[in-house]
Phi, psi and omega in degrees: 000132178290137180282142172293129180228333188280339191255359192300330180260006185253116177241096186288340173053045174068028175292156178277149179210138178264163183276316175156335187241149177224152183267052177232178189252340187254123185291321178295318177298320180297319179295316180294323178295316177302317181293332179294327186255328182226063183288342184292319178229083181291155176219157176279144191257136174263137179243092185292357173298336176265129182303323183294343181257022174294157189303324183269306188297330185305329185247012182273328182308134184109344179283141179294139176078010183291126178231147177230134178229102186067235178268359182263146175222152182200170176257118184265095181280350181267357178297145181296339182261000189298314183297322177293320178296322180295317178298316180296323178300311182291326176297317178293323178299311182297317181296318181291315182295318182296331183257017190303313184289339181251017187296129173260136185307128183217110182293346180271357179303136181305327188263009182282148168282140180232169180292347178295319182236353184214062179297335179297333181289314180292326175299316179300311182300319182294313185285318183294327182295343182255006181294140178285335182249146179275121181288166178295312179206180177228144185238137169236175179206156178209145175297133186288166185292331180287309180298320178294318183291331179260002180255346183240144184241166171270187185294339180266001179088011180272134179297137184299328184295337182277351178257115186304319181291315181287329175299319179295323177297315179301312182301314183288326175298312180295314182299316183284330174296318178297316180296320178299319178298317179302308184296326180286318179293333177295344177288342176265160181272132171206159184281335180237170178299154174296150178249132174239124177261137170263116179279115190229057174297338181294339181298332183293345179283350182300133178092347178279165181295334181294323185241037188297333183269003176270125183269157177296329178296320178297321180292311182296318180293321179296311177297319182298320179296321179290319178296318178299325179294321177297315179297317181297327180281347179102026183240179176252135184254139175227157174238129176253118177234114188259020177219187180262148179193201176276098187289345177297332179298316178292316182296329183269358187283341185090009180291154179273329184228137171241119178258112185236159180280088181286342177292316187256330194232018178302322182296337177275318181297320184293343177294336180271060191303308184294317178299315183296314180297315180297320180300313181291317182294334177276001178104004181293146182255133174263122173258102187280108176278070190263350175271117188292143174229001189287333181204148177302326182296317179294321180294315181297325183279345185280150172217158180297328179293313180295319180292324177298316179296318179296315182295320179297324176296321178290321177302317180298324180292325177285323175301325181294346176284354180097031181246134181297136183302317182296326178294316179298314181299318182291339182248039181235139168240151178248124185223168166290162179291334177201185177289168182248012184297336181266358180272168170280158186304323182295316179289324177298319179297321179294324177299315178299318179296317181295319178299311179299310186291322179294315177301315179300318181296317180294314183295324178290316183297321184259010176056049180267000000 
């Protein structure tokens, strides 16, 4: 098991944090809205209203053999230029990784986010650099290697994760994009290291008939390589999983933060008692996705008071594992259960309000 290393000096003390997406059209407006509700740990915002900012395509540019036809994209391994592109990819990977600690910001870097697919990142950098107050930390995100590997195909329709060579390309693409974000965010001022989340809904497919040939070792190793890259770059690593699955995979990955849907699946997560207890005792941070985003009805019915009561009940169950309350509180973040990009603006705004208000209520009650 990889040791937690990025979070040991970071005590979030139940601060609020958003997942990443909003249902609006203007990136500067999205950044300012995020700052209004969660200024302590700002993050760059994804706007899925734009096709280029879809969960998969947003982080694919730079991969060898990438082709797009209409709304479809794939890796063309039969292209006459693919082997040369593959060689160039690994050369760039080695050069970037070897110079990671001395990296100077370079918009031409293969692994950089650009305005073509991530305008929210440049908007974030511009606005955050002018803040009068120094935030606690800064957050970025990238689609994780499992979700990317089972979401993208080659020219024959085969999932990239099933091809050993292409799986390695996916892992290194994700890892270096995450590392690039860390090094770039370090150019801004914050009190703690930057946080990078790997969005990994694909992990929940492990063990199903669809992904029967994917081993748990492949999943843990894939996540571990990406997490190690974040640590090597000087950041804190998190995994966001917004559905139910085999939670031991996340606990064994070496991640510093696990963001789980506490609204829907706390009863499943708590079943992994030994993993959960060990994770917290080693310094791991729980990002409780307790503010619902799954349906307008749940959002409308929610209030910070009701969520506080629900969260306290979950807190008591973790305390019952033999963990000190203050330790749990110091290693807690409060988040939505998932992003709000698929909601209408009114419901998305209420989610932001609930995250802020719930965090405030918890911090006031426990004098954090």
